[in-house]
SEBA-543705 format. One record per residue: x, y, z of N, C-alpha, C, O in turn. Coordinates in steps of 0.2 Angstrom, whole numbers, padded with zeros to 4 digits, always signed. Example, Ala and Ser with C-alpha at 12.3 -4.5 7.8 and 13.67 -1.06 7.14 Angstrom:
! SEBA-543705
+0066-0028+0039+0062-0022+0039+0066-0016+0039+0071-0017+0042
+0064-0011+0035+0068-0005+0036+0064+0000+0039+0067+0006+0040
//
This chain:
! SEBA-543705
-0378+0088-0051-0381+0093-0057-0376+0099-0056-0373+0101-0061
-0375+0102-0049-0372+0109-0050-0365+0108-0049-0361+0112-0051
-0363+0102-0046-0355+0099-0045-0352+0101-0052-0348+0105-0053
-0357+0096-0058-0356+0095-0063-0354+0102-0067-0350+0103-0072
-0357+0106-0065-0358+0112-0069-0353+0117-0068-0351+0121-0072
-0351+0117-0060-0344+0120-0057-0338+0117-0060-0333+0119-0060
-0340+0111-0062-0332+0108-0065-0331+0110-0072-0325+0110-0074
-0338+0111-0077-0337+0111-0083-0337+0119-0083-0334+0121-0089
-0338+0124-0079-0335+0132-0077-0330+0133-0077-0328+0138-0078
-0327+0127-0074-0318+0129-0071-0314+0125-0076-0308+0126-0075
-0317+0121-0080-0314+0118-0087-0314+0126-0092-0310+0127-0095
-0320+0129-0092-0323+0133-0097-0314+0139-0096-0310+0141-0099
-0316+0140-0089-0311+0146-0086-0304+0145-0090-0302+0148-0094
-0302+0139-0087-0296+0136-0087-0291+0137-0096-0285+0138-0098
-0297+0136-0099-0296+0136-0108-0294+0143-0108-0290+0143-0112
-0297+0150-0105-0298+0156-0105-0290+0157-0103-0287+0159-0107
-0287+0155-0097-0281+0157-0093-0276+0154-0096-0272+0157-0098
-0277+0148-0096-0269+0144-0101-0270+0143-0107-0275+0141-0109
-0265+0145-0111-0265+0142-0118-0265+0136-0119-0262+0132-0115
-0267+0134-0124-0266+0126-0125-0258+0123-0126-0254+0127-0129
-0257+0117-0125-0250+0115-0127-0249+0115-0134-0254+0114-0138
-0242+0114-0135-0240+0112-0143-0237+0106-0142-0232+0105-0138
-0240+0101-0144-0237+0094-0144-0233+0091-0151-0234+0093-0156
-0230+0087-0148-0226+0085-0153-0223+0076-0152-0221+0074-0146
-0224+0072-0156-0222+0065-0156-0213+0065-0158-0210+0068-0162
-0211+0061-0154-0204+0061-0156-0201+0053-0155-0201+0050-0149
-0200+0048-0162-0201+0041-0161-0191+0040-0160-0187+0041-0165
-0189+0037-0154-0185+0034-0154-0182+0027-0158-0182+0021-0155
-0181+0029-0165-0179+0021-0167-0173+0018-0166-0167+0021-0165
-0173+0011-0166-0165+0007-0165-0162+0008-0158-0157+0009-0156
-0168+0007-0154-0167+0009-0147-0161+0004-0146-0155+0007-0145
-0161-0003-0146-0153-0007-0145-0148-0005-0146-0144-0004-0142
-0148-0004-0154-0142+0000-0155-0137+0006-0152-0131+0007-0151
-0144+0010-0152-0141+0017-0149-0140+0014-0142-0134+0015-0141
-0141+0011-0138-0140+0009-0130-0131+0006-0132-0126+0008-0129
-0131+0002-0138-0124-0001-0136-0121+0003-0139-0115+0002-0136
-0121+0008-0143-0116+0014-0147-0115+0019-0141-0111+0023-0142
-0119+0020-0135-0119+0024-0131-0121+0032-0134-0118+0037-0132
-0127+0031-0139-0127+0038-0142-0133+0042-0139-0138+0039-0136
-0133+0048-0141-0140+0052-0139-0141+0053-0147-0137+0052-0152
-0149+0054-0146-0153+0056-0153-0157+0063-0151-0160+0063-0146
-0157+0067-0156-0162+0073-0153-0167+0073-0159-0165+0071-0165
-0174+0075-0158-0180+0077-0161-0178+0081-0169-0173+0085-0170
-0182+0080-0172-0183+0085-0176-0185+0091-0174-0188+0091-0168
-0184+0096-0178-0185+0104-0175-0192+0104-0175-0196+0101-0179
-0195+0107-0168-0202+0106-0165-0204+0115-0165-0199+0118-0164
-0208+0118-0166-0212+0124-0166-0218+0124-0161-0222+0119-0162
-0219+0128-0157-0225+0130-0152-0228+0135-0158-0225+0137-0163
-0234+0136-0155-0239+0141-0160-0237+0149-0158-0240+0154-0161
-0229+0150-0153-0228+0157-0154-0222+0155-0160-0220+0161-0162
-0220+0150-0164-0213+0151-0167-0208+0149-0163-0204+0150-0167
-0206+0147-0159-0200+0146-0153-0200+0138-0157-0204+0135-0159
-0194+0136-0157-0191+0130-0159-0189+0128-0152-0186+0132-0148
-0190+0119-0152-0188+0116-0147-0186+0110-0150-0187+0109-0156
-0181+0105-0145-0180+0099-0147-0180+0093-0138-0181+0094-0132
-0180+0088-0143-0180+0084-0137-0174+0080-0136-0172+0078-0142
-0170+0078-0132-0162+0075-0133-0164+0069-0128-0165+0070-0122
-0163+0063-0131-0164+0057-0127-0158+0053-0128-0156+0051-0133
-0155+0051-0122-0149+0047-0120-0151+0040-0118-0153+0039-0113
-0151+0035-0124-0152+0028-0123-0152+0024-0117-0156+0021-0114
-0144+0025-0118-0140+0021-0112-0139+0028-0107-0134+0027-0103
-0142+0033-0106-0141+0037-0101-0135+0041-0100-0130+0039-0102
-0135+0048-0097-0131+0053-0097-0128+0054-0091-0130+0052-0085
-0122+0056-0090-0117+0057-0084-0119+0050-0078-0118+0044-0079
-0122+0054-0073-0122+0046-0067-0129+0044-0069-0131+0040-0064
-0134+0044-0075-0137+0040-0076-0136+0035-0080-0140+0032-0083
-0128+0035-0082-0127+0031-0088-0127+0023-0086-0125+0021-0080
-0130+0017-0091-0131+0012-0091-0136+0008-0085-0137+0002-0084
-0138+0014-0081-0146+0013-0078-0151+0015-0079-0156+0011-0079
-0152+0022-0082-0156+0026-0082-0158+0028-0090-0153+0028-0095
-0164+0030-0091-0166+0034-0097-0164+0041-0096-0166+0044-0091
-0160+0045-0100-0160+0051-0100-0162+0055-0104-0160+0054-0110
-0166+0062-0102-0171+0066-0107-0170+0073-0106-0170+0075-0100
-0169+0077-0111-0167+0084-0111-0172+0089-0115-0175+0086-0119
-0174+0095-0113-0178+0099-0116-0171+0105-0118-0167+0107-0114
-0172+0106-0125-0168+0112-0129-0172+0118-0132-0176+0117-0137
-0172+0124-0129-0176+0129-0132-0171+0131-0138-0166+0134-0136
-0172+0131-0144-0166+0132-0149-0166+0137-0151-0161+0139-0154
-0172+0142-0152-0174+0148-0154-0180+0152-0152-0185+0148-0154
-0181+0157-0150-0187+0162-0148-0185+0164-0143-0179+0166-0143
-0189+0165-0139-0190+0171-0133-0189+0167-0126-0194+0164-0123
-0182+0167-0122-0181+0164-0117-0187+0168-0111-0189+0174-0111
-0188+0162-0105-0193+0162-0102-0195+0157-0098-0192+0152-0096
-0199+0159-0096-0204+0155-0091-0209+0149-0095-0215+0151-0095
-0208+0144-0097-0214+0138-0099-0216+0133-0095-0213+0131-0089
-0222+0129-0098-0225+0125-0095-0222+0120-0099-0222+0122-0105
-0220+0112-0096-0217+0108-0100-0222+0100-0098-0224+0099-0093
-0223+0097-0103-0225+0089-0102-0222+0085-0104-0225+0084-0110
-0216+0081-0103-0214+0075-0106-0215+0070-0104-0215+0068-0098
-0219+0064-0109-0222+0059-0109-0216+0051-0112-0214+0049-0117
-0214+0048-0107-0213+0040-0112-0219+0036-0111-0221+0034-0106
-0222+0036-0118-0230+0034-0120-0229+0026-0122-0225+0024-0127
-0235+0021-0117-0236+0016-0117-0244+0014-0119-0249+0016-0117
-0242+0008-0122-0250+0007-0123-0257+0006-0120-0262+0007-0121
-0253+0005-0114-0258+0006-0106-0258+0013-0104-0254+0015-0100
-0261+0017-0106-0261+0024-0104-0259+0026-0096-0256+0030-0093
-0262+0021-0092-0261+0019-0085-0251+0021-0084-0248+0025-0080
-0250+0017-0087-0241+0017-0085-0237+0022-0090-0231+0021-0090
-0239+0025-0094-0236+0031-0097-0232+0035-0091-0235+0038-0086
-0226+0036-0092-0219+0040-0088-0221+0048-0089-0218+0051-0094
-0225+0052-0085-0224+0061-0087-0220+0064-0081-0220+0063-0074
-0215+0069-0086-0214+0074-0081-0216+0079-0083-0213+0082-0088
-0220+0084-0080-0222+0090-0080-0221+0096-0075-0219+0094-0070
-0221+0102-0076-0219+0109-0073-0218+0114-0077-0219+0115-0083
-0216+0120-0071-0214+0124-0076-0206+0127-0075-0204+0128-0069
-0203+0128-0080-0195+0130-0078-0193+0136-0084-0196+0137-0089
-0189+0138-0083-0188+0145-0084-0182+0142-0091-0177+0140-0089
-0183+0142-0098-0178+0141-0102-0173+0147-0106-0176+0152-0109
-0168+0147-0105-0163+0150-0110-0162+0148-0118-0165+0143-0120
-0158+0152-0122-0158+0149-0128-0152+0143-0126-0147+0144-0122
-0153+0138-0131-0148+0133-0130-0147+0129-0125-0144+0124-0126
-0149+0131-0120-0149+0128-0113-0152+0125-0113-0158+0126-0114
-0151+0118-0110-0154+0111-0109-0156+0110-0102-0152+0111-0097
-0162+0108-0102-0166+0106-0096-0168+0099-0095-0171+0098-0100
-0169+0096-0092-0170+0088-0091-0169+0085-0083-0168+0088-0078
-0169+0078-0086-0168+0073-0082-0161+0068-0083-0160+0065-0088
-0158+0067-0079-0152+0061-0081-0156+0056-0077-0154+0050-0079
-0161+0055-0073-0165+0048-0073-0173+0048-0073-0177+0047-0068
-0174+0049-0080-0180+0049-0082-0185+0042-0080-0190+0042-0077
-0181+0036-0083-0185+0032-0081-0178+0026-0079-0173+0028-0081
-0178+0019-0076-0175+0015-0076-0174+0012-0082-0179+0011-0085
-0169+0009-0085-0170+0005-0092-0172-0002-0092-0174-0005-0096
-0170-0003-0086-0170-0011-0084-0180-0012-0084-0184-0017-0085
-0182-0006-0081-0189-0006-0079-0194-0005-0086-0199-0007-0087
-0191+0000-0089-0194+0000-0097-0195-0005-0099-0200-0007-0101
-0187-0009-0101-0188-0015-0106-0192-0020-0101-0192-0024-0104
-0194-0021-0097-0197-0026-0093-0205-0025-0093-0210-0028-0092
-0204-0018-0095-0213-0016-0095-0217-0014-0101-0222-0010-0101
-0214-0016-0107-0216-0016-0114-0217-0010-0115-0222-0009-0117
-0211-0005-0115-0212+0002-0117-0207+0001-0124-0208+0004-0130
-0203-0001-0123-0200-0004-0132-0204-0008-0136-0204-0014-0134
-0207-0004-0142-0210-0007-0146-0204-0013-0149-0198-0011-0150
-0207-0021-0150-0204-0026-0150-0202-0025-0160-0198-0028-0163
-0206-0022-0162-0207-0023-0169-0203-0020-0172-0199-0021-0177
-0204-0013-0169-0200-0008-0173-0192-0007-0168-0187-0005-0171
-0192-0008-0162-0186-0008-0158-0184+0000-0157-0179+0002-0158
-0192+0004-0154-0192+0009-0154-0196+0012-0146-0200+0009-0143
-0194+0018-0145-0198+0022-0140-0202+0028-0141-0199+0033-0143
-0209+0028-0140-0212+0035-0139-0211+0039-0136-0211+0038-0130
-0211+0044-0137-0211+0051-0132-0216+0057-0137-0216+0057-0143
-0221+0061-0133-0224+0065-0132-0220+0071-0129-0216+0070-0125
-0219+0077-0131-0216+0082-0126-0221+0088-0129-0222+0089-0135
-0223+0092-0125-0227+0099-0125-0226+0103-0121-0225+0103-0115
-0227+0110-0125-0223+0115-0121-0229+0122-0123-0232+0123-0128
-0230+0127-0117-0232+0133-0118-0232+0138-0114-0230+0137-0108
-0233+0144-0116-0232+0149-0109-0238+0147-0102-0243+0144-0103
-0234+0151-0097-0239+0147-0091-0246+0151-0090-0251+0150-0086
-0245+0155-0094-0251+0159-0094-0253+0165-0100-0248+0167-0103
-0259+0167-0101-0259+0172-0107-0256+0178-0106-0254+0180-0111
-0256+0180-0102-0251+0187-0100-0244+0186-0103-0242+0190-0107
-0240+0180-0100-0234+0180-0103-0235+0177-0109-0229+0175-0112
-0240+0175-0114-0240+0172-0122-0241+0180-0124-0237+0182-0128
-0243+0183-0122-0245+0190-0125-0238+0194-0127-0237+0196-0132
-0234+0194-0120-0227+0196-0118-0222+0194-0123-0218+0198-0126
-0224+0186-0124-0217+0182-0128-0219+0186-0136-0215+0188-0140
-0226+0185-0137-0228+0189-0144-0225+0194-0146-0223+0195-0151
-0225+0199-0141-0225+0206-0142-0216+0206-0144-0214+0209-0149
-0213+0203-0139-0205+0202-0140-0204+0198-0145-0199+0200-0148
-0207+0193-0148-0206+0190-0155-0208+0194-0159-0205+0192-0165
-0212+0200-0160-0214+0204-0166-0207+0209-0167-0204+0210-0172
-0206+0211-0160-0199+0217-0159-0194+0213-0163-0192+0216-0168
-0192+0206-0160-0186+0203-0164-0187+0201-0171-0182+0200-0174
-0193+0200-0173-0195+0201-0181-0193+0206-0184-0189+0206-0188
-0198+0212-0181-0195+0218-0185-0188+0220-0186-0185+0223-0191
-0185+0219-0180-0176+0218-0179-0173+0216-0184-0168+0218-0187
-0176+0209-0186-0170+0205-0190-0173+0206-0197-0169+0205-0202
-0180+0210-0197-0182+0212-0205-0178+0219-0207-0178+0221-0213
-0176+0223-0202-0172+0229-0202-0165+0227-0206-0163+0229-0212
-0163+0223-0203-0155+0220-0203-0155+0217-0212-0151+0219-0216
-0162+0212-0213-0161+0211-0218-0163+0216-0225-0162+0215-0230
-0166+0221-0222-0166+0226-0229-0160+0230-0229-0159+0233-0234
-0155+0232-0223-0149+0234-0225-0145+0231-0228-0141+0234-0231
-0145+0223-0228-0142+0219-0233-0144+0218-0240-0140+0218-0245
-0151+0218-0240-0153+0221-0247-0153+0225-0251-0154+0225-0257
-0154+0232-0247-0155+0237-0248-0149+0242-0248-0147+0243-0242
-0145+0245-0254-0139+0248-0252-0139+0254-0248-0145+0257-0248
-0134+0256-0244-0134+0261-0242-0133+0268-0246-0129+0268-0250
-0136+0273-0245-0134+0280-0247-0129+0282-0246-0127+0282-0240
-0125+0284-0252-0120+0290-0251-0119+0297-0251-0121+0300-0256
-0117+0299-0248-0121+0306-0245-0115+0311-0244-0109+0310-0240
-0116+0317-0247-0110+0323-0245-0115+0330-0244-0121+0330-0246
-0111+0334-0241-0117+0340-0241-0110+0346-0244-0104+0346-0243
-0115+0351-0247-0109+0357-0249-0114+0363-0249-0120+0363-0250
-0110+0367-0246-0110+0374-0245-0110+0379-0252-0105+0378-0256
-0112+0382-0252-0114+0387-0259-0114+0394-0254-0119+0396-0250
-0107+0398-0257-0105+0403-0254-0108+0407-0259-0110+0406-0264
-0107+0414-0255-0108+0419-0260-0114+0421-0267-0113+0423-0273
-0120+0418-0263-0126+0417-0267-0127+0425-0268-0127+0426-0274
-0128+0429-0265-0130+0435-0269-0127+0438-0274-0131+0440-0279
-0120+0437-0275-0115+0438-0279-0116+0433-0286-0114+0435-0292
-0117+0428-0284-0118+0423-0290-0125+0425-0294-0126+0423-0300
-0129+0428-0289-0136+0430-0291-0136+0434-0296-0139+0434-0302
-0131+0439-0295-0132+0446-0299-0129+0445-0305-0131+0447-0310
-0122+0440-0305-0118+0438-0311-0122+0433-0314-0120+0432-0320
-0128+0431-0312-0132+0426-0317-0127+0420-0318-0127+0418-0324
-0122+0416-0314-0117+0412-0314-0120+0407-0311-0124+0407-0307
-0116+0400-0313-0117+0393-0311-0112+0390-0308-0106+0391-0309
-0113+0386-0301-0106+0381-0301-0108+0375-0300-0114+0372-0299
-0104+0373-0300-0102+0364-0299-0102+0362-0291-0098+0364-0287
-0105+0358-0290-0105+0357-0282-0097+0353-0282-0094+0353-0288
-0095+0351-0274-0089+0347-0274-0090+0339-0277-0096+0338-0278
-0087+0334-0279-0090+0329-0282-0092+0323-0275-0088+0323-0271
-0098+0320-0276-0099+0314-0271-0097+0308-0277-0099+0307-0282
-0092+0305-0272-0088+0298-0273-0093+0293-0270-0093+0292-0264
-0098+0289-0274-0101+0284-0270-0098+0278-0268-0092+0277-0270
-0100+0273-0265-0095+0264-0264-0094+0261-0270-0091+0256-0270
-0098+0265-0276-0096+0261-0283-0090+0264-0287-0087+0263-0292
-0089+0269-0283-0084+0274-0287-0086+0278-0292-0082+0281-0296
-0092+0279-0293-0097+0284-0297-0097+0291-0294-0099+0293-0288
-0093+0296-0299-0093+0303-0296-0101+0306-0298-0105+0303-0302
-0102+0311-0293-0109+0315-0293-0108+0322-0293-0103+0324-0290
-0111+0327-0295-0110+0333-0297-0118+0336-0296-0122+0335-0300
-0118+0342-0289-0123+0346-0292-0121+0351-0298-0116+0354-0298
-0126+0354-0301-0125+0360-0304-0130+0364-0302-0136+0361-0302
-0129+0370-0300-0133+0375-0297-0133+0382-0301-0127+0384-0303
-0138+0384-0303-0140+0390-0306-0143+0396-0299-0149+0397-0298
-0138+0399-0297-0141+0405-0292-0147+0408-0293-0152+0409-0289
-0146+0411-0299-0153+0415-0302-0154+0411-0307-0153+0414-0313
-0156+0407-0308-0160+0401-0312-0160+0400-0319-0157+0405-0321
-0162+0396-0322-0158+0393-0328-0164+0392-0332-0169+0390-0331
-0162+0396-0340-0168+0395-0346-0174+0397-0342-0174+0402-0338
-0180+0395-0344-0187+0399-0343-0187+0401-0335-0190+0406-0334
-0182+0397-0328-0185+0401-0322-0178+0405-0322-0176+0406-0316
-0175+0409-0326-0170+0415-0324-0172+0420-0321-0177+0423-0323
-0169+0422-0317-0173+0430-0312-0177+0428-0307-0178+0432-0302
-0180+0420-0306-0184+0421-0303-0184+0415-0297-0188+0415-0292
-0179+0409-0300-0179+0403-0295-0171+0401-0294-0167+0405-0297
-0169+0396-0291-0164+0392-0289-0167+0386-0292-0172+0383-0292
-0161+0385-0296-0162+0380-0303-0157+0373-0298-0153+0375-0294
-0157+0369-0299-0153+0364-0297-0154+0357-0302-0159+0354-0303
-0146+0354-0304-0148+0350-0308-0142+0343-0305-0137+0344-0301
-0143+0338-0306-0138+0333-0305-0136+0330-0311-0139+0329-0317
-0129+0327-0309-0124+0325-0316-0122+0317-0314-0121+0315-0308
-0121+0314-0318-0117+0308-0318-0110+0309-0321-0109+0307-0326
-0105+0313-0317-0098+0314-0321-0094+0308-0322-0089+0309-0326
-0095+0303-0319-0091+0298-0320-0094+0290-0318-0095+0290-0312
-0096+0283-0321-0098+0279-0320-0101+0274-0326-0098+0274-0332
-0106+0271-0324-0108+0267-0330-0113+0270-0334-0118+0270-0330
-0115+0274-0339-0121+0277-0341-0127+0273-0340-0128+0267-0340
-0132+0277-0340-0139+0273-0342-0142+0269-0335-0147+0266-0335
-0137+0270-0329-0138+0269-0323-0144+0271-0319-0145+0277-0317
-0149+0266-0318-0153+0269-0313-0153+0268-0306-0153+0263-0303
-0154+0275-0304-0151+0276-0295-0159+0281-0292-0163+0284-0294
-0158+0278-0285-0162+0283-0283-0156+0288-0280-0151+0287-0278
-0162+0294-0280-0157+0301-0277-0162+0303-0272-0168+0301-0271
-0158+0309-0268-0161+0312-0264-0156+0319-0265-0150+0320-0264
-0161+0325-0267-0157+0332-0265-0162+0336-0261-0168+0336-0262
-0156+0337-0257-0160+0342-0251-0157+0349-0250-0151+0350-0250
-0162+0354-0249-0160+0360-0248-0162+0363-0240-0167+0366-0238
-0155+0362-0236-0157+0362-0229-0158+0369-0227-0155+0373-0230
-0163+0369-0222-0164+0376-0217-0159+0374-0211-0158+0369-0207
-0156+0380-0211-0149+0382-0207-0153+0384-0200-0150+0387-0195
-0160+0382-0199-0161+0383-0193-0167+0379-0190-0168+0378-0184
-0169+0376-0195-0175+0371-0193-0175+0365-0199-0179+0365-0204
-0171+0359-0196-0171+0353-0201-0178+0351-0203-0179+0349-0209
-0184+0349-0197-0188+0350-0200-0192+0351-0206-0195+0347-0209
-0191+0358-0208-0192+0362-0214-0188+0360-0220-0189+0363-0225
-0182+0355-0220-0178+0355-0226-0183+0353-0232-0188+0349-0231
-0181+0357-0238-0184+0355-0245-0180+0347-0247-0174+0345-0246
-0185+0343-0250-0182+0336-0252-0186+0333-0257-0192+0332-0257
-0181+0333-0263-0181+0331-0270-0180+0323-0269-0174+0322-0268
-0183+0317-0270-0180+0311-0270-0184+0306-0274-0190+0308-0275
-0182+0301-0277-0186+0297-0281-0181+0291-0286-0175+0290-0285
-0183+0289-0291-0179+0285-0295-0177+0288-0302-0182+0290-0305
-0172+0287-0305-0172+0290-0312-0165+0287-0314-0160+0286-0311
-0165+0285-0323-0160+0285-0326-0154+0288-0328-0155+0291-0333
-0147+0289-0325-0145+0294-0328-0140+0292-0333-0138+0286-0334
-0138+0296-0337-0132+0297-0341-0126+0300-0342-0125+0306-0342
-0122+0296-0343-0114+0301-0342-0116+0309-0343-0118+0309-0349
-0116+0315-0339-0113+0320-0341-0119+0322-0345-0118+0326-0350
-0125+0320-0344-0132+0324-0344-0135+0327-0337-0136+0324-0332
-0137+0333-0338-0140+0336-0333-0147+0334-0333-0151+0335-0338
-0148+0332-0328-0156+0331-0325-0157+0334-0318-0154+0332-0313
-0164+0339-0317-0167+0339-0311-0172+0346-0313-0176+0346-0317
-0171+0351-0309-0176+0356-0307-0175+0362-0308-0173+0366-0304
-0178+0365-0315-0175+0370-0317-0179+0378-0310-0177+0384-0310
-0185+0374-0306-0187+0379-0301-0188+0374-0296-0193+0371-0295
-0184+0373-0293-0182+0372-0287-0186+0376-0281-0190+0373-0277
-0183+0382-0281-0186+0386-0276-0187+0393-0280-0184+0395-0284
-0193+0396-0278-0192+0405-0279-0188+0408-0275-0186+0405-0269
-0186+0414-0278-0181+0418-0274-0184+0420-0267-0181+0420-0261
-0189+0422-0268-0193+0426-0263-0193+0422-0256-0191+0424-0251
-0195+0416-0258-0195+0411-0253-0191+0409-0251-0192+0407-0245
-0184+0409-0253-0178+0407-0252-0177+0411-0246-0175+0409-0240
-0177+0416-0247-0176+0422-0242-0180+0424-0235-0179+0425-0229
-0186+0423-0238-0192+0425-0232-0193+0417-0226-0195+0417-0220
-0192+0412-0230-0192+0406-0224-0187+0404-0222-0187+0398-0220
-0181+0408-0223-0174+0406-0220-0169+0400-0221-0165+0398-0217
-0171+0398-0228-0168+0394-0233-0159+0397-0235-0154+0394-0235
-0160+0403-0236-0152+0407-0236-0153+0411-0229-0157+0414-0226
-0146+0409-0228-0142+0411-0223-0140+0418-0223-0134+0418-0223
-0143+0423-0222-0142+0429-0224-0135+0432-0220-0132+0437-0222
-0133+0429-0215-0128+0432-0210-0121+0429-0217-0117+0433-0220
-0121+0422-0217-0115+0421-0220-0117+0421-0228-0112+0421-0232
-0122+0422-0230-0124+0423-0237-0122+0415-0242-0118+0414-0248
-0126+0411-0236-0123+0403-0240-0132+0399-0241-0137+0401-0238
-0131+0394-0245-0136+0389-0245-0133+0383-0244-0128+0382-0247
-0136+0378-0240-0134+0373-0237-0138+0366-0242-0144+0367-0243
-0134+0360-0245-0136+0355-0249-0133+0350-0249-0127+0350-0248
-0137+0345-0249-0136+0338-0247-0138+0333-0253-0144+0333-0256
-0133+0329-0254-0134+0325-0260-0132+0318-0257-0127+0318-0253
-0137+0313-0259-0137+0306-0258-0139+0303-0263-0142+0307-0267
-0136+0295-0267-0135+0292-0270-0136+0284-0269-0132+0282-0264
-0138+0281-0271-0137+0273-0270-0142+0270-0278-0146+0272-0282
-0139+0264-0277-0144+0262-0283-0150+0258-0278-0151+0258-0272
-0155+0254-0283-0162+0253-0280-0161+0247-0276-0165+0246-0272
-0156+0243-0278-0156+0234-0275-0149+0233-0276-0145+0236-0279
-0148+0227-0273-0140+0224-0273-0139+0222-0280-0134+0223-0282
-0145+0219-0284-0143+0215-0289-0141+0221-0294-0136+0220-0299
-0144+0226-0294-0142+0232-0300-0134+0234-0297-0129+0233-0301
-0134+0235-0291-0127+0238-0289-0122+0232-0290-0116+0234-0291
-0122+0226-0291-0117+0221-0293-0116+0223-0300-0111+0223-0303
-0122+0223-0304-0121+0224-0310-0116+0232-0312-0112+0232-0316
-0118+0235-0309-0116+0241-0309-0107+0240-0307-0103+0242-0312
-0106+0239-0304-0099+0237-0300-0095+0233-0306-0089+0235-0308
-0097+0228-0308-0095+0224-0312-0093+0228-0319-0087+0229-0321
-0098+0230-0322-0098+0235-0327-0093+0240-0328-0090+0241-0333
-0092+0244-0322-0088+0250-0320-0080+0246-0321-0075+0248-0324
-0081+0242-0317-0073+0238-0316-0070+0237-0324-0065+0239-0327
-0076+0233-0327-0073+0231-0335-0072+0237-0339-0067+0236-0343
-0074+0242-0338-0073+0249-0340-0067+0252-0340-0062+0253-0344
-0067+0251-0332-0059+0256-0329-0052+0251-0332-0047+0254-0333
-0054+0245-0334-0048+0241-0336-0047+0240-0343-0041+0239-0345
-0051+0242-0348-0054+0244-0354-0049+0252-0355-0046+0255-0360
-0051+0255-0349-0047+0262-0351-0040+0263-0349-0037+0268-0350
-0038+0257-0345-0031+0257-0344-0027+0253-0349-0021+0254-0349
-0029+0249-0355-0027+0246-0359-0021+0251-0366-0018+0248-0370
//
């Protein structure tokens, strides 16, 4: 009884220490025809519980030095995490005692195969009932797992990092990048006294749309005399375009203190839209946004369509509009 309990405890411990195998059945059909044609055959893609993709490759008439005499069998890691894995490759027989089994631990790299040019002798396979007479087929089972739970956790972590990286790459493909420019507003104090306004340099985005900031140093309308007013204008492009915007007032000493206005808006051609009370004059000076040595403000404008679909639509419409204007 004590021995039985120890065995049960050992089995329970192994289930905690060793991950379970992910197993797949591969049926090699038309075995005789494959031998005569000296062709190899691959299993369908098989996925373990990590999401790694594997294939079993069988040379029905042997490979390299095993040709004509041996069955050759290989494992290949198609996608996933390269590293050490335990494998078990079995050529199945109705009598389980006759099943041919190769097992062990091997380091796998992506797309590199590992296996046996001399897995089992062809004459012995045919003479001992491994080939199903009705279907002329061989049956394989191949099983894989990380060598222990520590390795499995490490591989899972690497897979998460890889998935995150691929997600970021996909986002870059699906979400357009911002077009950005920085503008320096000079002689701020003089503009404030004169109650004047200024247009920024144009930002021409990668669609060819032209954008400008309209800046009132002494404020506009109800904000006059108290605030910096900033507006955004679509000077050239497709009217009623939906764009993501980002307007930033840069702090000349501390980038973490930058003031940022961002969101999504529909912009009409040459119609101003923005913030009459972007920032009050007192805060501009006291918090260091106005560089009093040079009497300048630094502004950054960034624009992009919210998605690739809209970007393509705007691009086609803008090209059509330009062609019409050339007629």
